[in-house]
N, C-alpha and C positions, 0 to 999 in steps of 0.2 A: 503494499500500500505506499502509496506516496501521503507525505504528510508536509505542511509548511508551519514556520511560526514566524512571527515578527519580534524582531529585536531592536528596537527604537536607538540602542547607544552606539548602533554600529555608523561607521562616519569615513572608512577609510578601506584602503584594498588590503591592508593591516588587519582589521576587523575581517574581513572575509577569511583571509588565509586563518587566523585561530579558529574562527568558528570551524571551518573545513577538517581540520585537526583534531580539536576539541572533540566535534563529533563523529568523526568516522571509524573510530573505534568500537562505537555502539552501532550506529546506522551506516547504510549505503547511500552511495551517488548523491553524497552532502553538495549542495549549490549554494553560496553565501553570495547575496547581491545589497550592498551596502547604501547603495544609492536609492533603493526600495524598503532597504532595511527587512528582507526577508531572507530565510534561508530554508530552503526545501531538501527532503530527503527520502528515503524509503526505510521503511522498516516492516516485517511481519507481524510484529506485536501488533497485541490490541492498542487503541487509544491512553487507557487509562495506563496501561505498563510505558508506554513511551513519555507519557506526563511524570512518572514516578522517575525516571531515568534522567529525562531535562530537569526535573529538580534538582538533582543532587549533581550533575552537574555544571548547574547556571548557582548552585549555592556556593559551589567551590568560589567561582567567580565572583562571589562577593566578598569573600574573604581577601581579595588581590585587587591590585589596582590591574587595568579599568574595571570597574563594574559593569555586568551586563544583567540584562533580566532578558524574558521570556512573555510573550503574549500570543493568544490567539491560534492554540495548538489545533488545526484542522488538519481533516483527510483534502487532498486537492484533487 
């Protein structure tokens, strides 16, 4: 299944790379677009399981700079 999230704090190519590197261990075909503040990826897991994984990953970001959050998890 294809998912997307909004990451309002993404603002440059470095953010795109950081999102791709961070999410590619848990999800497939990760593509980040800082201009649209969107990250799309694929996973065979349920939306609830994906939400739990994302929450843990983004919680780690909150402990470091830069600070990132995600919103609007949805199927594409």
